[in-house]
MARLO-45793 format. One record per residue (C-alpha): residue in three letters; residue number from 1; x, y, z. Coordinates in steps of 0.2 Angstrom, whole numbers, plus 2048, in hexadecimal, padded with zeros to 3 digits. Each point is the difference from the previous one (the first is absolute). Example, Ala and Ser with C-alpha at 12.3 -4.5 7.8 and 13.67 -1.06 7.14 Angstrom:
2
  residu  num    u    v    w
     ALA    1  83E  7EA  827
     SER    2  806  811  7FD
This chain:
502
  residu  num    u    v    w
     MET    1  AC9  5A1  25E
     SER    2  7F6  7F2  7F8
     ALA    3  801  7FF  7ED
     PHE    4  7ED  7FD  801
     PRO    5  7F7  80F  808
     PRO    6  7ED  7FD  801
     LEU    7  7F7  805  7F0
     PRO    8  7EE  806  802
     LEU    9  7F2  7FB  7F4
     GLY   10  802  808  7EF
     GLN   11  812  806  802
     ARG   12  809  800  7F0
     ILE   13  80E  7F3  7FE
     PRO   14  80C  809  7FC
     ALA   15  7FC  811  806
     SER   16  7FF  807  7EE
     PRO   17  7F1  807  7F7
     HIS   18  803  7F3  7F3
     ALA   19  802  7F1  80C
     VAL   20  7FA  7EF  7F9
     SER   21  7FB  7F9  811
     CYS   22  7F6  805  80F
     SER   23  7FE  7FA  812
     LEU   24  7F3  7F3  804
     PRO   25  805  7FD  812
     THR   26  7F2  7F4  806
     MET   27  7F5  7F3  7F8
     ARG   28  7F1  80B  804
     ALA   29  808  80D  7F4
     VAL   30  804  7F2  7F3
     ARG   31  7EE  7FB  800
     GLY   32  7F9  812  801
     TYR   33  80B  804  7F1
     GLU   34  7F9  7F1  7F6
     GLU   35  7EE  804  805
     LYS   36  802  813  7FD
     ASP   37  7FB  804  812
     PRO   38  7FF  813  801
     ALA   39  809  800  811
     ILE   40  80F  7F8  7F8
     MET   41  7FF  808  7EF
     ARG   42  801  812  806
     GLU   43  810  7FC  808
     LEU   44  809  7FA  7F0
     THR   45  808  80E  7F8
     SER   46  807  7F5  7F2
     GLY   47  803  7EE  7FC
     TYR   48  807  7F5  7F3
     PRO   49  7FE  80A  7F0
     ARG   50  7F7  7F3  7F5
     PHE   51  7F3  7FD  80E
     VAL   52  7FE  811  808
     VAL   53  7FD  810  7F6
     HIS   54  80E  80C  805
     PRO   55  7FB  810  80A
     PHE   56  807  80B  7F2
     THR   57  7F5  7F7  7F3
     ARG   58  7F1  802  80B
     GLN   59  803  812  802
     LEU   60  801  802  7ED
     VAL   61  7F0  7F6  7FE
     THR   62  7F7  80B  80D
     HIS   63  806  810  7F8
     TYR   64  7FA  7FB  7EE
     THR   65  7EF  7F8  805
     ALA   66  7FC  810  80A
     THR   67  806  80D  7F3
     LEU   68  7FC  7F8  7EF
     ALA   69  7ED  7FF  7FC
     ASP   70  801  7F1  7F5
     LEU   71  808  7F6  80F
     ALA   72  7F2  804  80C
     GLY   73  7F9  7F1  809
     ARG   74  80D  7F4  7F7
     SER   75  80E  7F6  805
     LEU   76  811  804  7F9
     TRP   77  810  7F5  7FE
     LEU   78  811  807  7FC
     VAL   79  80B  7F4  7F6
     THR   80  811  7FE  7F9
     SER   81  7FD  806  7EE
     ASP   82  7F3  804  7F3
     ARG   83  801  7EE  7FA
     MET   84  7FC  7F9  811
     ALA   85  7F1  80C  801
     ALA   86  7FA  7F9  7EF
     ALA   87  802  7EE  806
     LEU   88  7F7  804  811
     ALA   89  7F2  808  7F7
     ALA   90  7FE  7F1  7F4
     HIS   91  801  7F4  80F
     LEU   92  7F2  809  809
     GLY   93  7F5  800  7F0
     GLY   94  804  810  7F7
     ALA   95  7F1  80A  7FB
     ALA   96  7F4  7F3  806
     ALA   97  806  803  811
     ASP   98  802  812  7FE
     SER   99  812  7FF  804
     ARG  100  80A  80F  7F9
     VAL  101  812  803  7FD
     PHE  102  807  80F  80A
     ALA  103  810  80A  7FC
     ARG  104  805  810  808
     ASP  105  810  808  808
     GLY  106  80B  7F2  7F9
     LEU  107  7F5  7F3  808
     HIS  108  7F6  7F2  7F9
     GLY  109  7F1  7F7  807
     VAL  110  7EE  7F9  7FE
     SER  111  7F0  806  808
     HIS  112  7F0  7F6  802
     PRO  113  7EF  802  808
     ALA  114  800  7FD  813
     SER  115  7FE  7ED  801
     SER  116  807  7F3  80D
     GLU  117  801  7F3  7F2
     LEU  118  80A  80B  7F4
     PHE  119  80B  807  80E
     ALA  120  805  7EE  805
     ARG  121  803  7FB  7EE
     ALA  122  80B  80F  7FD
     LYS  123  80A  7FE  810
     THR  124  803  7EE  7FD
     TYR  125  805  802  7EE
     LEU  126  80D  80E  805
     GLN  127  806  7F6  80F
     ASN  128  803  7F0  7F5
     ILE  129  809  808  7F2
     GLY  130  809  80E  809
     GLY  131  7F6  80F  7F8
     PHE  132  7FF  80D  80E
     VAL  133  809  811  7FE
     SER  134  810  801  809
     SER  135  800  809  811
     ARG  136  80E  80B  7FA
     ALA  137  7F7  804  7F0
     ALA  138  7F1  805  80B
     GLU  139  80B  80B  80B
     ASP  140  807  809  7F1
     ALA  141  7EF  803  7F9
     LEU  142  7FA  808  811
     GLY  143  80F  80B  7FF
     ARG  144  7FC  805  7EE
     ILE  145  7EE  805  803
     GLY  146  804  809  810
     LEU  147  7FA  7F4  80D
     ALA  148  810  7FC  808
     GLY  149  812  806  802
     ALA  150  810  7F9  7FB
     PRO  151  802  7ED  801
     ALA  152  809  7F9  810
     GLU  153  812  7FF  7FE
     GLU  154  808  7EF  7FB
     GLU  155  80F  7F9  7F8
     ILE  156  7FE  7FE  7ED
     PHE  157  80C  7FB  7F3
     PRO  158  806  80F  7F6
     GLY  159  804  7F8  7EF
     ASP  160  7F8  7F4  7F5
     ALA  161  7F6  7F6  80C
     GLY  162  7FB  7F2  7F4
     ALA  163  811  7FD  7FB
     GLU  164  806  7FF  812
     ILE  165  7F3  7F4  805
     ARG  166  804  7F5  7F1
     ARG  167  813  801  804
     VAL  168  7FD  7F9  811
     LEU  169  7F4  7F3  7FA
     ARG  170  80D  7F9  7F4
     ARG  171  80A  7FC  80F
     ALA  172  7F2  7F3  804
     LEU  173  7FC  7FD  7EE
     PRO  174  811  801  7F6
     THR  175  7F9  7F7  7F1
     ALA  176  7F2  80D  7FD
     ALA  177  802  80F  7F4
     ASN  178  7F9  810  806
     SER  179  7F2  7FD  7F3
     ASP  180  7FC  7F0  809
     LEU  181  7FD  809  811
     LEU  182  7EE  808  800
     LEU  183  7FB  80B  80E
     ALA  184  7EE  801  807
     PRO  185  7F7  80B  80D
     SER  186  7FD  7F0  80B
     GLY  187  804  7EE  801
     MET  188  7EE  7FC  7FB
     ASN  189  801  80B  7F1
     ALA  190  80F  7F6  7FB
     ILE  191  7F8  7F0  802
     TYR  192  7F0  805  7F7
     SER  193  80A  807  7F1
     ALA  194  80B  7F0  7FF
     PHE  195  7F1  7F5  801
     SER  196  7F6  809  7F3
     ALA  197  80F  800  7F4
     SER  198  802  7ED  802
     ALA  199  7ED  7FC  800
     ARG  200  7FD  80A  7F0
     LEU  201  80F  7F8  7F7
     GLN  202  7FB  7EE  806
     SER  203  7EE  803  7FC
     SER  204  804  803  7EE
     ARG  205  807  7EF  800
     GLY  206  7F1  7F8  807
     ARG  207  808  7FF  812
     THR  208  7F4  806  80D
     VAL  209  803  7F6  810
     TRP  210  80A  808  80E
     LEU  211  807  7F7  80F
     GLN  212  802  808  811
     LEU  213  80D  7F6  809
     GLY  214  7FD  801  813
     TRP  215  7F7  80D  80A
     LEU  216  805  811  7FA
     TYR  217  7FE  812  805
     LEU  218  7ED  804  7FF
     ASP  219  801  80D  7F2
     THR  220  80A  7F4  7F5
     ILE  221  7F3  7F3  803
     ALA  222  7F3  80D  7FB
     ILE  223  809  804  7F0
     LEU  224  801  7EE  7FB
     LYS  225  7EE  7FD  804
     GLN  226  7F9  810  7F8
     PHE  227  809  800  7F0
     THR  228  801  7EE  7FC
     HIS  229  7F1  7FB  7F5
     PRO  230  7F6  7F5  802
     PRO  231  801  7FD  813
     ALA  232  804  7EE  7FD
     ASN  233  810  805  7F8
     TYR  234  807  806  811
     VAL  235  808  7F1  809
     TYR  236  805  801  812
     VAL  237  80E  7F4  804
     ARG  238  7FF  7FF  813
     ASP  239  811  7F8  803
     PRO  240  80F  809  7F7
     LEU  241  80B  7F2  805
     ASP  242  7F6  7F2  7F8
     ARG  243  809  7FB  7F0
     ASP  244  7F5  7F1  7FC
     GLY  245  7F1  80B  801
     LEU  246  807  80D  7F4
     GLU  247  805  7F3  7F4
     ARG  248  7EE  7F9  800
     ILE  249  7F9  812  7FD
     PHE  250  80B  803  7F1
     SER  251  7FC  7EF  7F9
     GLN  252  7ED  804  802
     HIS  253  800  811  7F9
     GLY  254  80E  7FD  7F3
     ASN  255  803  80F  7F4
     ARG  256  7F2  80A  808
     ILE  257  80B  806  80E
     ALA  258  805  812  7FE
     GLY  259  80B  802  80F
     VAL  260  804  7FD  812
     PHE  261  801  80E  80D
     VAL  262  80A  7FC  810
     GLU  263  808  80A  80E
     VAL  264  811  7FB  806
     PRO  265  7FD  7FD  80E
     THR  266  7ED  801  802
     ASN  267  7F7  80D  80B
     PRO  268  7FC  7FB  80E
     LEU  269  806  7EE  802
     ILE  270  811  804  7F9
     GLN  271  801  7F1  7F5
     THR  272  80D  7FF  7F2
     PRO  273  7FC  7F4  7F1
     ASP  274  80E  7F8  7F6
     VAL  275  801  80F  7F4
     GLY  276  80D  7F7  7F4
     TRP  277  7F5  7F1  7FE
     LEU  278  7F0  80B  7FE
     SER  279  809  80A  7F3
     ALA  280  804  7F1  7F6
     LEU  281  7EE  7F9  801
     CYS  282  7F9  811  7FA
     ARG  283  80D  801  7F2
     ARG  284  7FC  7EE  7FA
     HIS  285  7EE  804  7FF
     GLY  286  801  812  7F9
     ALA  287  7F9  808  810
     HIS  288  807  811  807
     LEU  289  807  800  811
     ILE  290  7FD  811  80A
     VAL  291  80A  800  810
     ASP  292  7FE  80D  80F
     PRO  293  80E  800  80C
     SER  294  7F9  80F  80B
     VAL  295  800  7F6  810
     VAL  296  813  7FF  800
     SER  297  805  80D  7F3
     VAL  298  806  7FE  7EF
     PHE  299  811  804  807
     ASN  300  800  7EF  80A
     VAL  301  7FB  7F3  7F2
     GLU  302  806  7FD  7EF
     VAL  303  7F0  7FB  7F6
     LEU  304  800  80B  7F0
     ALA  305  809  7F3  7F5
     LEU  306  7F3  7F3  806
     ALA  307  7F1  80B  7FD
     ASP  308  7F8  809  7F1
     THR  309  7FC  80F  80B
     VAL  310  805  805  811
     VAL  311  7F4  80C  809
     SER  312  804  808  811
     SER  313  7FA  80D  80C
     LEU  314  80E  80D  802
     THR  315  7F6  807  80F
     LYS  316  808  7F2  809
     TYR  317  812  801  805
     THR  318  806  80C  7F3
     ALA  319  7F4  80E  806
     SER  320  805  7FB  812
     GLU  321  7FB  810  808
     GLY  322  7EE  7FB  7FD
     ASP  323  7FA  810  7F8
     LEU  324  7FC  7FB  7EE
     THR  325  7F9  7F2  7F5
     ALA  326  809  7FA  7F0
     GLY  327  801  7F0  7F5
     LEU  328  80B  7F8  7F4
     ILE  329  7FE  7F5  7F1
     ALA  330  810  7F7  7FA
     ILE  331  800  7F8  7EF
     ASN  332  80B  7F0  7FD
     SER  333  808  806  7F0
     ALA  334  805  7EE  7FC
     GLY  335  7ED  7FA  800
     ARG  336  7F8  7FB  7F0
     ASP  337  7F2  80E  802
     ALA  338  80B  80D  807
     ASP  339  7FD  80E  7F3
     GLU  340  7ED  7FD  800
     LEU  341  800  800  813
     ARG  342  80A  810  802
     ARG  343  7F5  809  7F4
     GLY  344  7F0  7FA  808
     ALA  345  806  804  811
     THR  346  806  811  7FC
     THR  347  7F0  804  7F8
     ALA  348  7F6  7FB  80F
     LEU  349  80A  808  80D
     GLU  350  7FA  810  809
     PRO  351  80D  80E  802
     VAL  352  80A  803  810
     TYR  353  7FE  811  807
     ALA  354  810  809  7FE
     ARG  355  802  805  813
     ASP  356  7FD  7EE  805
     LEU  357  80D  7FA  7F3
     ALA  358  80D  80D  808
     ARG  359  7FC  7FA  811
     LEU  360  802  7EE  7FC
     ALA  361  811  804  7F7
     ALA  362  806  808  810
     GLN  363  7FC  7F0  80A
     ILE  364  804  7F2  7F5
     GLY  365  813  801  801
     ALA  366  7FF  7FA  812
     THR  367  7F6  7F0  7FC
     GLU  368  80E  7F4  803
     THR  369  806  808  811
     VAL  370  7EE  800  806
     LEU  371  7FD  7EE  7FB
     ALA  372  810  7FA  809
     GLN  373  7FA  808  810
     ILE  374  7EF  7F8  7FD
     HIS  375  807  7EF  7FC
     ALA  376  80A  800  810
     ASN  377  7F1  803  80A
     THR  378  7F4  7F4  7F7
     ALA  379  80B  7F1  804
     LYS  380  801  804  812
     ILE  381  7EE  804  802
     ALA  382  7FA  7F0  7F7
     ALA  383  80B  7F6  80B
     PHE  384  7F9  808  810
     LEU  385  7EE  7FD  7FA
     GLU  386  803  7EE  7FA
     ALA  387  807  7FC  812
     HIS  388  7F2  809  80A
     PRO  389  7F3  7F4  808
     ARG  390  7F2  80C  7FC
     VAL  391  803  801  7EE
     ARG  392  7F9  7F1  7F5
     ASP  393  806  803  7EE
     VAL  394  80D  80B  7F9
     PHE  395  802  803  7ED
     TRP  396  80E  80A  7F8
     ALA  397  80B  7FE  7F0
     ARG  398  80A  7F2  808
     HIS  399  7F2  7F6  807
     VAL  400  805  7EE  7FE
     ALA  401  7F1  7FC  7F4
     SER  402  807  80A  7F2
     ARG  403  812  805  806
     ALA  404  808  7F6  7F2
     ASN  405  7F6  808  7F3
     PHE  406  804  812  807
     GLU  407  812  7FC  801
     LYS  408  800  7FC  7ED
     VAL  409  7FC  812  7FC
     THR  410  807  80A  80E
     ARG  411  80F  80B  7FD
     ALA  412  808  7FD  811
     PRO  413  7FF  7F5  80F
     GLU  414  7FA  80E  80B
     ALA  415  7F3  807  7F4
     THR  416  7EE  7FD  807
     GLY  417  7F6  810  7FE
     GLY  418  7F8  806  810
     MET  419  7EF  7F7  801
     ILE  420  7FC  7F3  80D
     THR  421  7EE  7FA  803
     PHE  422  7FB  7F6  80F
     THR  423  7F1  7F9  80A
     LEU  424  7FE  7FF  813
     ARG  425  7FB  7F3  80C
     GLY  426  7F2  80A  808
     ALA  427  7F6  810  7FC
     LEU  428  806  80C  7F4
     GLU  429  7F8  810  807
     PRO  430  809  801  811
     PHE  431  810  7FE  7F8
     TYR  432  7FD  80C  7F2
     ASP  433  7F9  80D  80C
     ARG  434  80F  7FF  80C
     LEU  435  80E  800  7F3
     ARG  436  80A  810  7FF
     LEU  437  806  7FE  7EE
     PRO  438  7F9  80C  7F2
     LYS  439  7F0  7F8  7FA
     GLY  440  7FA  803  7EE
     PRO  441  7FF  7FB  7EE
     SER  442  80F  7FF  7F4
     PHE  443  812  7F9  802
     GLY  444  811  802  7F9
     MET  445  803  810  80B
     ARG  446  80E  805  80B
     THR  447  7F2  800  80D
     THR  448  7FB  7EF  807
     LEU  449  7ED  7FD  7FD
     ILE  450  7F4  7F2  806
     CYS  451  7EE  7FD  7FB
     PRO  452  7F2  7F3  801
     PHE  453  802  7FD  7EE
     MET  454  7F1  7F6  7FC
     TYR  455  7F5  80D  808
     LEU  456  807  80E  7F6
     ALA  457  801  7F7  7F0
     HIS  458  7F1  7F4  800
     TYR  459  7F4  806  80E
     ASP  460  7F1  7F9  7F6
     LEU  461  808  7EF  802
     VAL  462  805  801  812
     THR  463  7EE  805  805
     THR  464  7F5  7F3  7F6
     PRO  465  7FF  7ED  801
     GLY  466  803  7FE  7EE
     GLY  467  80F  80B  800
     LEU  468  807  7F7  80F
     ALA  469  7FE  7F0  7F6
     GLU  470  809  807  7F2
     LEU  471  80E  806  80B
     ALA  472  801  7EE  808
     ALA  473  801  7F8  7EF
     SER  474  80F  80B  7FC
     GLN  475  808  7FC  810
     LEU  476  7FE  812  806
     ASP  477  7FD  804  812
     PRO  478  7F4  810  802
     ASP  479  80B  806  80E
     LEU  480  810  7FF  7F7
     LEU  481  80B  80F  804
     ARG  482  80C  808  7F4
     LEU  483  810  807  807
     CYS  484  80B  80A  7F5
     CYS  485  811  803  808
     GLY  486  808  811  7FF
     THR  487  811  807  804
     GLU  488  7FE  803  812
     PRO  489  80B  7F6  80C
     ALA  490  7FA  7EE  7FF
     GLY  491  801  7FF  813
     GLU  492  7F3  80D  802
     ILE  493  7F4  7F8  7F4
     ILE  494  802  7EF  809
     ALA  495  7FD  809  811
     ALA  496  7F0  807  7FA
     LEU  497  7FA  7EF  7F9
     ALA  498  805  7F7  810
     GLU  499  7F7  80D  80B
     ALA  500  7F0  7FD  7F6
     LEU  501  802  7EE  800
     GLY  502  801  7FF  812
């Protein structure tokens, strides 16, 4: 039996009510999802939690707006905490926009008048900073008010889940004390909280310029753009490998640079800068360095001693079943601003729902075993793609352009993470539609996943002349495919790719 049975449009990946991915098996489905085509959207039972409001949450919203008179005709957003509700209401304009804080049945949220503009602003804000209520919190609330039965059975950690998660994380971050390991409900909430703490501290010193080093994940870019003021203080450095260019930028902005945000490696071109050199540059100029190793996992690279703060999605690799979101901030306790950054990040973070914490604690102990299987597959699949005549470019952690930089921080020769991105010689759509692999967002799961990444992350760019020009300037092909290797037999993954490539 094949490891990859056909997955219909909208099928949850994995088959859990809390799955973080869903099947988008054709390019028509991808475009329909991005354009909100009703024929596609009605088949999607769920999706990545920061982009698609979970069915449990939608059920609660429908219940409250139908039964509470003060919510009639209004939109309602359920969020992670009362503090997040207050922040969202303020973001929407508070009383001037008639945004109202909601609290009932242990849930928090914000309602506002029916308005496409307010709706879009609220959704984008919650997506960017990871503010949506957890699907497990919503599921439990449905049970409390009599709209659902007992939650689906799943393995959870029976003891102190936070302590167990930190115990395992310290295998990857042995110099960190438990107080240096701060947990978040999503990777983006970790990123937002760490950035906020650093930006506030540096702003008090007159440092307001932030550097984005290389093309980063879309919501990280959004946070840097939205919360760096004025806009001219946001500086995009296109080439993360350009030392001379970075030296010129630091010379130009001097002591106004607050910090640098970099992924190690970057998503989706999987480029690794020289982190040691970058660290020395930042420290020489008094700038903070925030490093995000989500692409390969914090278990695969040693970067905490080089950074002021490490941020990571624990959705990836540590929650390898693919049924929850979580994030991490790790503070470099030897950094000059460690105490202030720890306090600021702790204050900014949203709480992790208890059942999500218990579920993560049940999975995280297998991280190294899962990564070992993924690494073995990734090297074989990258070699296959690099040798195939229908594949043009292949990017992965050991790509020749930045392999030496990656090897300076990697923990082991075989450590690569599971992400490979590649482009084709020929049309994208026939290949994608023929391919038998699971197709959907996210990565770092036991399940192999592939997606046309730029379409899902930057549809506005791949469909406009100006956007295409921006991608070209950053050396990004709009048809770039992102393959995230899972733990299935490498031969079956390669066979599926070979069949689709023809």
